[in-house]
mmCIF file of the N, C-alpha and C atoms, coordinates in Angstrom:
data_MODEL
# 
_entry.id   MODEL 
# 
loop_
_atom_site.group_PDB 
_atom_site.id 
_atom_site.type_symbol 
_atom_site.label_atom_id 
_atom_site.label_alt_id 
_atom_site.label_comp_id 
_atom_site.label_asym_id 
_atom_site.label_entity_id 
_atom_site.label_seq_id 
_atom_site.pdbx_PDB_ins_code 
_atom_site.Cartn_x 
_atom_site.Cartn_y 
_atom_site.Cartn_z 
_atom_site.occupancy 
_atom_site.B_iso_or_equiv 
_atom_site.pdbx_formal_charge 
_atom_site.auth_seq_id 
_atom_site.auth_comp_id 
_atom_site.auth_asym_id 
_atom_site.auth_atom_id 
_atom_site.pdbx_PDB_model_num 
ATOM 1   N N  . UNK A 1 1  ? -96.237  18.235 -263.439 1.00 0.00 ? 1  UNK A N  1 
ATOM 2   C CA . UNK A 1 1  ? -94.980  19.011 -263.924 1.00 0.00 ? 1  UNK A CA 1 
ATOM 3   C C  . UNK A 1 1  ? -94.195  18.379 -264.978 1.00 0.00 ? 1  UNK A C  1 
ATOM 4   N N  . UNK A 1 2  ? -93.646  18.921 -265.854 1.00 0.00 ? 2  UNK A N  1 
ATOM 5   C CA . UNK A 1 2  ? -93.212  18.293 -267.088 1.00 0.00 ? 2  UNK A CA 1 
ATOM 6   C C  . UNK A 1 2  ? -91.501  18.073 -266.487 1.00 0.00 ? 2  UNK A C  1 
ATOM 7   N N  . UNK A 1 3  ? -90.879  16.830 -266.869 1.00 0.00 ? 3  UNK A N  1 
ATOM 8   C CA . UNK A 1 3  ? -89.669  16.514 -266.487 1.00 0.00 ? 3  UNK A CA 1 
ATOM 9   C C  . UNK A 1 3  ? -88.972  16.389 -267.854 1.00 0.00 ? 3  UNK A C  1 
ATOM 10  N N  . UNK A 1 4  ? -87.316  16.769 -267.750 1.00 0.00 ? 4  UNK A N  1 
ATOM 11  C CA . UNK A 1 4  ? -86.392  16.594 -268.863 1.00 0.00 ? 4  UNK A CA 1 
ATOM 12  C C  . UNK A 1 4  ? -85.289  15.823 -268.446 1.00 0.00 ? 4  UNK A C  1 
ATOM 13  N N  . UNK A 1 5  ? -84.962  14.518 -269.245 1.00 0.00 ? 5  UNK A N  1 
ATOM 14  C CA . UNK A 1 5  ? -83.963  13.574 -268.823 1.00 0.00 ? 5  UNK A CA 1 
ATOM 15  C C  . UNK A 1 5  ? -82.935  13.724 -269.901 1.00 0.00 ? 5  UNK A C  1 
ATOM 16  N N  . UNK A 1 6  ? -81.902  14.036 -269.681 1.00 0.00 ? 6  UNK A N  1 
ATOM 17  C CA . UNK A 1 6  ? -80.675  14.238 -270.540 1.00 0.00 ? 6  UNK A CA 1 
ATOM 18  C C  . UNK A 1 6  ? -79.776  13.120 -270.338 1.00 0.00 ? 6  UNK A C  1 
ATOM 19  N N  . UNK A 1 7  ? -80.072  11.962 -271.326 1.00 0.00 ? 7  UNK A N  1 
ATOM 20  C CA . UNK A 1 7  ? -79.443  10.493 -271.027 1.00 0.00 ? 7  UNK A CA 1 
ATOM 21  C C  . UNK A 1 7  ? -78.599  10.201 -272.191 1.00 0.00 ? 7  UNK A C  1 
ATOM 22  N N  . UNK A 1 8  ? -77.917  11.212 -272.580 1.00 0.00 ? 8  UNK A N  1 
ATOM 23  C CA . UNK A 1 8  ? -77.078  11.003 -273.780 1.00 0.00 ? 8  UNK A CA 1 
ATOM 24  C C  . UNK A 1 8  ? -75.912  10.421 -273.375 1.00 0.00 ? 8  UNK A C  1 
ATOM 25  N N  . UNK A 1 9  ? -75.189  9.550  -274.083 1.00 0.00 ? 9  UNK A N  1 
ATOM 26  C CA . UNK A 1 9  ? -73.969  9.032  -273.441 1.00 0.00 ? 9  UNK A CA 1 
ATOM 27  C C  . UNK A 1 9  ? -74.231  7.756  -272.678 1.00 0.00 ? 9  UNK A C  1 
ATOM 28  N N  . UNK A 1 10 ? -75.234  7.311  -272.190 1.00 0.00 ? 10 UNK A N  1 
ATOM 29  C CA . UNK A 1 10 ? -75.593  6.247  -271.571 1.00 0.00 ? 10 UNK A CA 1 
ATOM 30  C C  . UNK A 1 10 ? -76.190  5.289  -272.173 1.00 0.00 ? 10 UNK A C  1 
ATOM 31  N N  . UNK A 1 11 ? -75.756  3.933  -271.706 1.00 0.00 ? 11 UNK A N  1 
ATOM 32  C CA . UNK A 1 11 ? -76.191  2.649  -272.511 1.00 0.00 ? 11 UNK A CA 1 
ATOM 33  C C  . UNK A 1 11 ? -77.212  1.884  -271.661 1.00 0.00 ? 11 UNK A C  1 
ATOM 34  N N  . UNK A 1 12 ? -78.217  0.990  -272.307 1.00 0.00 ? 12 UNK A N  1 
ATOM 35  C CA . UNK A 1 12 ? -79.200  0.259  -271.921 1.00 0.00 ? 12 UNK A CA 1 
ATOM 36  C C  . UNK A 1 12 ? -78.670  -0.470 -270.725 1.00 0.00 ? 12 UNK A C  1 
ATOM 37  N N  . UNK A 1 13 ? -79.498  -0.627 -269.583 1.00 0.00 ? 13 UNK A N  1 
ATOM 38  C CA . UNK A 1 13 ? -80.817  -0.363 -269.703 1.00 0.00 ? 13 UNK A CA 1 
ATOM 39  C C  . UNK A 1 13 ? -81.028  0.889  -268.898 1.00 0.00 ? 13 UNK A C  1 
ATOM 40  N N  . UNK A 1 14 ? -79.911  1.439  -268.414 1.00 0.00 ? 14 UNK A N  1 
ATOM 41  C CA . UNK A 1 14 ? -80.007  2.846  -267.790 1.00 0.00 ? 14 UNK A CA 1 
ATOM 42  C C  . UNK A 1 14 ? -80.949  3.655  -268.113 1.00 0.00 ? 14 UNK A C  1 
ATOM 43  N N  . UNK A 1 15 ? -80.913  4.421  -269.568 1.00 0.00 ? 15 UNK A N  1 
ATOM 44  C CA . UNK A 1 15 ? -81.758  5.164  -269.779 1.00 0.00 ? 15 UNK A CA 1 
ATOM 45  C C  . UNK A 1 15 ? -83.464  4.835  -269.769 1.00 0.00 ? 15 UNK A C  1 
ATOM 46  N N  . UNK A 1 16 ? -83.807  3.555  -269.929 1.00 0.00 ? 16 UNK A N  1 
ATOM 47  C CA . UNK A 1 16 ? -85.019  3.022  -269.814 1.00 0.00 ? 16 UNK A CA 1 
ATOM 48  C C  . UNK A 1 16 ? -85.468  3.146  -268.495 1.00 0.00 ? 16 UNK A C  1 
ATOM 49  N N  . UNK A 1 17 ? -84.768  2.577  -267.502 1.00 0.00 ? 17 UNK A N  1 
ATOM 50  C CA . UNK A 1 17 ? -85.089  2.610  -266.001 1.00 0.00 ? 17 UNK A CA 1 
ATOM 51  C C  . UNK A 1 17 ? -85.283  4.129  -265.452 1.00 0.00 ? 17 UNK A C  1 
ATOM 52  N N  . UNK A 1 18 ? -84.279  5.013  -265.941 1.00 0.00 ? 18 UNK A N  1 
ATOM 53  C CA . UNK A 1 18 ? -84.642  6.384  -265.434 1.00 0.00 ? 18 UNK A CA 1 
ATOM 54  C C  . UNK A 1 18 ? -85.713  6.875  -266.129 1.00 0.00 ? 18 UNK A C  1 
ATOM 55  N N  . UNK A 1 19 ? -86.143  6.535  -267.296 1.00 0.00 ? 19 UNK A N  1 
ATOM 56  C CA . UNK A 1 19 ? -87.437  7.104  -268.056 1.00 0.00 ? 19 UNK A CA 1 
ATOM 57  C C  . UNK A 1 19 ? -88.602  6.535  -267.182 1.00 0.00 ? 19 UNK A C  1 
ATOM 58  N N  . UNK A 1 20 ? -88.602  5.278  -267.096 1.00 0.00 ? 20 UNK A N  1 
ATOM 59  C CA . UNK A 1 20 ? -89.646  4.314  -266.377 1.00 0.00 ? 20 UNK A CA 1 
ATOM 60  C C  . UNK A 1 20 ? -89.826  5.275  -264.879 1.00 0.00 ? 20 UNK A C  1 
ATOM 61  N N  . UNK A 1 21 ? -88.775  5.488  -264.271 1.00 0.00 ? 21 UNK A N  1 
ATOM 62  C CA . UNK A 1 21 ? -89.006  6.033  -262.811 1.00 0.00 ? 21 UNK A CA 1 
ATOM 63  C C  . UNK A 1 21 ? -89.516  7.303  -263.032 1.00 0.00 ? 21 UNK A C  1 
ATOM 64  N N  . UNK A 1 22 ? -89.053  8.184  -264.135 1.00 0.00 ? 22 UNK A N  1 
ATOM 65  C CA . UNK A 1 22 ? -89.328  9.483  -263.929 1.00 0.00 ? 22 UNK A CA 1 
ATOM 66  C C  . UNK A 1 22 ? -91.193  9.616  -264.430 1.00 0.00 ? 22 UNK A C  1 
ATOM 67  N N  . UNK A 1 23 ? -91.654  8.427  -265.213 1.00 0.00 ? 23 UNK A N  1 
ATOM 68  C CA . UNK A 1 23 ? -93.107  8.514  -265.570 1.00 0.00 ? 23 UNK A CA 1 
ATOM 69  C C  . UNK A 1 23 ? -93.901  8.326  -264.250 1.00 0.00 ? 23 UNK A C  1 
ATOM 70  N N  . UNK A 1 24 ? -93.116  7.957  -263.124 1.00 0.00 ? 24 UNK A N  1 
ATOM 71  C CA . UNK A 1 24 ? -93.935  7.576  -262.109 1.00 0.00 ? 24 UNK A CA 1 
ATOM 72  C C  . UNK A 1 24 ? -94.473  8.828  -261.539 1.00 0.00 ? 24 UNK A C  1 
ATOM 73  N N  . UNK A 1 25 ? -93.531  9.889  -261.517 1.00 0.00 ? 25 UNK A N  1 
ATOM 74  C CA . UNK A 1 25 ? -93.975  11.085 -261.025 1.00 0.00 ? 25 UNK A CA 1 
ATOM 75  C C  . UNK A 1 25 ? -94.371  12.248 -261.780 1.00 0.00 ? 25 UNK A C  1 
ATOM 76  N N  . UNK A 1 26 ? -94.238  12.083 -262.974 1.00 0.00 ? 26 UNK A N  1 
ATOM 77  C CA . UNK A 1 26 ? -94.353  13.213 -264.241 1.00 0.00 ? 26 UNK A CA 1 
ATOM 78  C C  . UNK A 1 26 ? -95.329  12.678 -265.283 1.00 0.00 ? 26 UNK A C  1 
ATOM 79  N N  . UNK A 1 27 ? -96.579  13.544 -265.439 1.00 0.00 ? 27 UNK A N  1 
ATOM 80  C CA . UNK A 1 27 ? -97.379  13.223 -266.792 1.00 0.00 ? 27 UNK A CA 1 
ATOM 81  C C  . UNK A 1 27 ? -96.751  13.503 -267.964 1.00 0.00 ? 27 UNK A C  1 
ATOM 82  N N  . UNK A 1 28 ? -95.795  14.137 -268.160 1.00 0.00 ? 28 UNK A N  1 
ATOM 83  C CA . UNK A 1 28 ? -94.827  14.442 -269.295 1.00 0.00 ? 28 UNK A CA 1 
ATOM 84  C C  . UNK A 1 28 ? -93.706  14.193 -269.135 1.00 0.00 ? 28 UNK A C  1 
ATOM 85  N N  . UNK A 1 29 ? -92.879  13.431 -269.995 1.00 0.00 ? 29 UNK A N  1 
ATOM 86  C CA . UNK A 1 29 ? -91.447  13.306 -269.489 1.00 0.00 ? 29 UNK A CA 1 
ATOM 87  C C  . UNK A 1 29 ? -90.712  13.313 -271.012 1.00 0.00 ? 29 UNK A C  1 
ATOM 88  N N  . UNK A 1 30 ? -89.638  14.223 -271.409 1.00 0.00 ? 30 UNK A N  1 
ATOM 89  C CA . UNK A 1 30 ? -88.844  14.612 -272.215 1.00 0.00 ? 30 UNK A CA 1 
ATOM 90  C C  . UNK A 1 30 ? -87.496  13.816 -272.100 1.00 0.00 ? 30 UNK A C  1 
ATOM 91  N N  . UNK A 1 31 ? -87.223  13.033 -273.172 1.00 0.00 ? 31 UNK A N  1 
ATOM 92  C CA . UNK A 1 31 ? -85.933  12.324 -272.836 1.00 0.00 ? 31 UNK A CA 1 
ATOM 93  C C  . UNK A 1 31 ? -85.060  12.444 -274.102 1.00 0.00 ? 31 UNK A C  1 
ATOM 94  N N  . UNK A 1 32 ? -83.653  12.776 -273.836 1.00 0.00 ? 32 UNK A N  1 
ATOM 95  C CA . UNK A 1 32 ? -82.855  13.032 -274.897 1.00 0.00 ? 32 UNK A CA 1 
ATOM 96  C C  . UNK A 1 32 ? -81.889  11.772 -274.932 1.00 0.00 ? 32 UNK A C  1 
ATOM 97  N N  . UNK A 1 33 ? -81.750  10.953 -275.964 1.00 0.00 ? 33 UNK A N  1 
ATOM 98  C CA . UNK A 1 33 ? -80.526  10.026 -275.891 1.00 0.00 ? 33 UNK A CA 1 
ATOM 99  C C  . UNK A 1 33 ? -79.820  10.266 -277.185 1.00 0.00 ? 33 UNK A C  1 
ATOM 100 N N  . UNK A 1 34 ? -78.901  9.515  -277.542 1.00 0.00 ? 34 UNK A N  1 
ATOM 101 C CA . UNK A 1 34 ? -77.932  9.589  -278.862 1.00 0.00 ? 34 UNK A CA 1 
ATOM 102 C C  . UNK A 1 34 ? -77.610  8.243  -279.262 1.00 0.00 ? 34 UNK A C  1 
ATOM 103 N N  . UNK A 1 35 ? -78.384  7.322  -278.981 1.00 0.00 ? 35 UNK A N  1 
ATOM 104 C CA . UNK A 1 35 ? -78.027  5.660  -279.510 1.00 0.00 ? 35 UNK A CA 1 
ATOM 105 C C  . UNK A 1 35 ? -79.108  5.264  -279.932 1.00 0.00 ? 35 UNK A C  1 
ATOM 106 N N  . UNK A 1 36 ? -79.273  4.537  -280.996 1.00 0.00 ? 36 UNK A N  1 
ATOM 107 C CA . UNK A 1 36 ? -80.470  3.772  -281.484 1.00 0.00 ? 36 UNK A CA 1 
ATOM 108 C C  . UNK A 1 36 ? -81.172  2.570  -280.343 1.00 0.00 ? 36 UNK A C  1 
ATOM 109 N N  . UNK A 1 37 ? -80.343  1.758  -279.729 1.00 0.00 ? 37 UNK A N  1 
ATOM 110 C CA . UNK A 1 37 ? -80.960  0.728  -278.795 1.00 0.00 ? 37 UNK A CA 1 
ATOM 111 C C  . UNK A 1 37 ? -81.845  1.412  -277.651 1.00 0.00 ? 37 UNK A C  1 
ATOM 112 N N  . UNK A 1 38 ? -81.269  2.530  -276.875 1.00 0.00 ? 38 UNK A N  1 
ATOM 113 C CA . UNK A 1 38 ? -82.154  3.373  -275.976 1.00 0.00 ? 38 UNK A CA 1 
ATOM 114 C C  . UNK A 1 38 ? -83.279  3.950  -276.544 1.00 0.00 ? 38 UNK A C  1 
ATOM 115 N N  . UNK A 1 39 ? -83.214  4.310  -277.745 1.00 0.00 ? 39 UNK A N  1 
ATOM 116 C CA . UNK A 1 39 ? -84.448  5.020  -278.406 1.00 0.00 ? 39 UNK A CA 1 
ATOM 117 C C  . UNK A 1 39 ? -85.385  4.008  -278.685 1.00 0.00 ? 39 UNK A C  1 
ATOM 118 N N  . UNK A 1 40 ? -85.056  2.965  -279.095 1.00 0.00 ? 40 UNK A N  1 
ATOM 119 C CA . UNK A 1 40 ? -85.798  1.752  -279.644 1.00 0.00 ? 40 UNK A CA 1 
ATOM 120 C C  . UNK A 1 40 ? -86.685  1.266  -278.062 1.00 0.00 ? 40 UNK A C  1 
ATOM 121 N N  . UNK A 1 41 ? -85.983  0.629  -277.076 1.00 0.00 ? 41 UNK A N  1 
ATOM 122 C CA . UNK A 1 41 ? -86.252  0.378  -275.911 1.00 0.00 ? 41 UNK A CA 1 
ATOM 123 C C  . UNK A 1 41 ? -87.448  1.200  -275.302 1.00 0.00 ? 41 UNK A C  1 
ATOM 124 N N  . UNK A 1 42 ? -87.033  2.648  -275.182 1.00 0.00 ? 42 UNK A N  1 
ATOM 125 C CA . UNK A 1 42 ? -87.696  3.627  -274.288 1.00 0.00 ? 42 UNK A CA 1 
ATOM 126 C C  . UNK A 1 42 ? -89.051  3.611  -275.256 1.00 0.00 ? 42 UNK A C  1 
ATOM 127 N N  . UNK A 1 43 ? -89.069  3.649  -276.349 1.00 0.00 ? 43 UNK A N  1 
ATOM 128 C CA . UNK A 1 43 ? -90.469  3.687  -277.428 1.00 0.00 ? 43 UNK A CA 1 
ATOM 129 C C  . UNK A 1 43 ? -91.123  2.476  -277.294 1.00 0.00 ? 43 UNK A C  1 
ATOM 130 N N  . UNK A 1 44 ? -90.595  1.395  -277.192 1.00 0.00 ? 44 UNK A N  1 
ATOM 131 C CA . UNK A 1 44 ? -91.262  0.032  -277.224 1.00 0.00 ? 44 UNK A CA 1 
ATOM 132 C C  . UNK A 1 44 ? -91.732  0.088  -275.712 1.00 0.00 ? 44 UNK A C  1 
ATOM 133 N N  . UNK A 1 45 ? -91.398  0.446  -274.860 1.00 0.00 ? 45 UNK A N  1 
ATOM 134 C CA . UNK A 1 45 ? -91.760  0.477  -273.229 1.00 0.00 ? 45 UNK A CA 1 
ATOM 135 C C  . UNK A 1 45 ? -92.706  1.452  -273.266 1.00 0.00 ? 45 UNK A C  1 
ATOM 136 N N  . UNK A 1 46 ? -92.778  2.701  -273.824 1.00 0.00 ? 46 UNK A N  1 
ATOM 137 C CA . UNK A 1 46 ? -93.877  3.851  -273.695 1.00 0.00 ? 46 UNK A CA 1 
ATOM 138 C C  . UNK A 1 46 ? -95.127  3.419  -274.431 1.00 0.00 ? 46 UNK A C  1 
ATOM 139 N N  . UNK A 1 47 ? -94.757  2.306  -275.522 1.00 0.00 ? 47 UNK A N  1 
ATOM 140 C CA . UNK A 1 47 ? -96.174  2.304  -276.235 1.00 0.00 ? 47 UNK A CA 1 
ATOM 141 C C  . UNK A 1 47 ? -96.881  1.018  -275.685 1.00 0.00 ? 47 UNK A C  1 
ATOM 142 N N  . UNK A 1 48 ? -96.166  0.117  -275.113 1.00 0.00 ? 48 UNK A N  1 
ATOM 143 C CA . UNK A 1 48 ? -96.630  -1.101 -274.481 1.00 0.00 ? 48 UNK A CA 1 
ATOM 144 C C  . UNK A 1 48 ? -97.534  -0.465 -273.137 1.00 0.00 ? 48 UNK A C  1 
ATOM 145 N N  . UNK A 1 49 ? -96.905  0.632  -272.521 1.00 0.00 ? 49 UNK A N  1 
ATOM 146 C CA . UNK A 1 49 ? -98.013  1.376  -271.437 1.00 0.00 ? 49 UNK A CA 1 
ATOM 147 C C  . UNK A 1 49 ? -99.089  1.801  -271.774 1.00 0.00 ? 49 UNK A C  1 
ATOM 148 N N  . UNK A 1 50 ? -99.222  2.158  -273.162 1.00 0.00 ? 50 UNK A N  1 
ATOM 149 C CA . UNK A 1 50 ? -100.358 2.801  -273.675 1.00 0.00 ? 50 UNK A CA 1 
ATOM 150 C C  . UNK A 1 50 ? -100.101 4.611  -273.442 1.00 0.00 ? 50 UNK A C  1 
ATOM 151 N N  . UNK A 1 51 ? -98.845  4.717  -273.289 1.00 0.00 ? 51 UNK A N  1 
ATOM 152 C CA . UNK A 1 51 ? -98.407  6.396  -273.367 1.00 0.00 ? 51 UNK A CA 1 
ATOM 153 C C  . UNK A 1 51 ? -98.458  6.784  -274.754 1.00 0.00 ? 51 UNK A C  1 
ATOM 154 N N  . UNK A 1 52 ? -98.603  8.002  -274.847 1.00 0.00 ? 52 UNK A N  1 
ATOM 155 C CA . UNK A 1 52 ? -98.524  9.047  -276.273 1.00 0.00 ? 52 UNK A CA 1 
ATOM 156 C C  . UNK A 1 52 ? -97.311  9.207  -276.458 1.00 0.00 ? 52 UNK A C  1 
ATOM 157 N N  . UNK A 1 53 ? -96.562  9.005  -277.496 1.00 0.00 ? 53 UNK A N  1 
ATOM 158 C CA . UNK A 1 53 ? -95.145  9.120  -277.708 1.00 0.00 ? 53 UNK A CA 1 
ATOM 159 C C  . UNK A 1 53 ? -94.864  10.122 -279.095 1.00 0.00 ? 53 UNK A C  1 
ATOM 160 N N  . UNK A 1 54 ? -93.976  10.823 -279.091 1.00 0.00 ? 54 UNK A N  1 
ATOM 161 C CA . UNK A 1 54 ? -93.583  11.493 -280.247 1.00 0.00 ? 54 UNK A CA 1 
ATOM 162 C C  . UNK A 1 54 ? -92.191  11.521 -280.021 1.00 0.00 ? 54 UNK A C  1 
ATOM 163 N N  . UNK A 1 55 ? -91.318  11.258 -281.499 1.00 0.00 ? 55 UNK A N  1 
ATOM 164 C CA . UNK A 1 55 ? -90.039  10.868 -281.469 1.00 0.00 ? 55 UNK A CA 1 
ATOM 165 C C  . UNK A 1 55 ? -89.169  11.807 -282.572 1.00 0.00 ? 55 UNK A C  1 
ATOM 166 N N  . UNK A 1 56 ? -88.283  13.016 -282.385 1.00 0.00 ? 56 UNK A N  1 
ATOM 167 C CA . UNK A 1 56 ? -87.754  13.563 -283.316 1.00 0.00 ? 56 UNK A CA 1 
ATOM 168 C C  . UNK A 1 56 ? -86.165  13.196 -283.178 1.00 0.00 ? 56 UNK A C  1 
ATOM 169 N N  . UNK A 1 57 ? -85.673  13.080 -284.531 1.00 0.00 ? 57 UNK A N  1 
ATOM 170 C CA . UNK A 1 57 ? -84.261  12.957 -284.634 1.00 0.00 ? 57 UNK A CA 1 
ATOM 171 C C  . UNK A 1 57 ? -83.393  14.233 -285.277 1.00 0.00 ? 57 UNK A C  1 
ATOM 172 N N  . UNK A 1 58 ? -82.583  14.567 -284.731 1.00 0.00 ? 58 UNK A N  1 
ATOM 173 C CA . UNK A 1 58 ? -81.728  15.755 -285.219 1.00 0.00 ? 58 UNK A CA 1 
ATOM 174 C C  . UNK A 1 58 ? -80.187  15.406 -285.058 1.00 0.00 ? 58 UNK A C  1 
ATOM 175 N N  . UNK A 1 59 ? -79.254  15.349 -286.166 1.00 0.00 ? 59 UNK A N  1 
ATOM 176 C CA . UNK A 1 59 ? -77.961  15.016 -285.871 1.00 0.00 ? 59 UNK A CA 1 
ATOM 177 C C  . UNK A 1 59 ? -77.504  14.036 -284.991 1.00 0.00 ? 59 UNK A C  1 
ATOM 178 N N  . UNK A 1 60 ? -78.288  12.900 -285.415 1.00 0.00 ? 60 UNK A N  1 
ATOM 179 C CA . UNK A 1 60 ? -77.971  11.360 -284.451 1.00 0.00 ? 60 UNK A CA 1 
ATOM 180 C C  . UNK A 1 60 ? -78.423  11.897 -283.003 1.00 0.00 ? 60 UNK A C  1 
ATOM 181 N N  . UNK A 1 61 ? -79.024  12.625 -282.783 1.00 0.00 ? 61 UNK A N  1 
ATOM 182 C CA . UNK A 1 61 ? -79.836  12.919 -281.171 1.00 0.00 ? 61 UNK A CA 1 
ATOM 183 C C  . UNK A 1 61 ? -81.266  12.593 -281.378 1.00 0.00 ? 61 UNK A C  1 
ATOM 184 N N  . UNK A 1 62 ? -81.930  12.154 -280.354 1.00 0.00 ? 62 UNK A N  1 
ATOM 185 C CA . UNK A 1 62 ? -83.315  11.739 -280.550 1.00 0.00 ? 62 UNK A CA 1 
ATOM 186 C C  . UNK A 1 62 ? -83.845  12.484 -279.236 1.00 0.00 ? 62 UNK A C  1 
ATOM 187 N N  . UNK A 1 63 ? -85.165  13.224 -279.676 1.00 0.00 ? 63 UNK A N  1 
ATOM 188 C CA . UNK A 1 63 ? -85.727  13.766 -278.666 1.00 0.00 ? 63 UNK A CA 1 
ATOM 189 C C  . UNK A 1 63 ? -87.233  13.063 -278.477 1.00 0.00 ? 63 UNK A C  1 
ATOM 190 N N  . UNK A 1 64 ? -87.278  12.379 -276.982 1.00 0.00 ? 64 UNK A N  1 
ATOM 191 C CA . UNK A 1 64 ? -88.729  11.473 -277.250 1.00 0.00 ? 64 UNK A CA 1 
ATOM 192 C C  . UNK A 1 64 ? -89.674  12.056 -275.859 1.00 0.00 ? 64 UNK A C  1 
ATOM 193 N N  . UNK A 1 65 ? -90.772  12.477 -276.483 1.00 0.00 ? 65 UNK A N  1 
ATOM 194 C CA . UNK A 1 65 ? -91.687  13.180 -275.510 1.00 0.00 ? 65 UNK A CA 1 
ATOM 195 C C  . UNK A 1 65 ? -92.722  12.067 -275.250 1.00 0.00 ? 65 UNK A C  1 
ATOM 196 N N  . UNK A 1 66 ? -92.982  11.634 -273.973 1.00 0.00 ? 66 UNK A N  1 
ATOM 197 C CA . UNK A 1 66 ? -93.834  10.711 -273.515 1.00 0.00 ? 66 UNK A CA 1 
ATOM 198 C C  . UNK A 1 66 ? -94.769  11.416 -272.882 1.00 0.00 ? 66 UNK A C  1 
ATOM 199 N N  . UNK A 1 67 ? -96.175  11.111 -273.023 1.00 0.00 ? 67 UNK A N  1 
ATOM 200 C CA . UNK A 1 67 ? -97.478  11.738 -271.980 1.00 0.00 ? 67 UNK A CA 1 
ATOM 201 C C  . UNK A 1 67 ? -98.089  10.819 -271.379 1.00 0.00 ? 67 UNK A C  1 
ATOM 202 N N  . UNK A 1 68 ? -98.303  10.646 -270.257 1.00 0.00 ? 68 UNK A N  1 
ATOM 203 C CA . UNK A 1 68 ? -99.139  9.710  -269.497 1.00 0.00 ? 68 UNK A CA 1 
ATOM 204 C C  . UNK A 1 68 ? -100.607 10.161 -269.655 1.00 0.00 ? 68 UNK A C  1 
ATOM 205 N N  . UNK A 1 69 ? -101.506 9.693  -270.137 1.00 0.00 ? 69 UNK A N  1 
ATOM 206 C CA . UNK A 1 69 ? -102.813 10.239 -270.468 1.00 0.00 ? 69 UNK A CA 1 
ATOM 207 C C  . UNK A 1 69 ? -103.933 9.914  -269.278 1.00 0.00 ? 69 UNK A C  1 
# 
């Protein structure tokens, strides 16, 4: 089941921890963040785990789609 996490307004390390925990239960997680450090940390983590990642930016908000293969 896909999961969507709205983590806008939260600062590190909370978005990364919530993303990591969500990936334990879901094959696809979509994360919404609105700051560069959480975006970079989540992307770095997902790539280091070998997950497929897509990141889109619109009006200062980032939508990160992570797929466990």
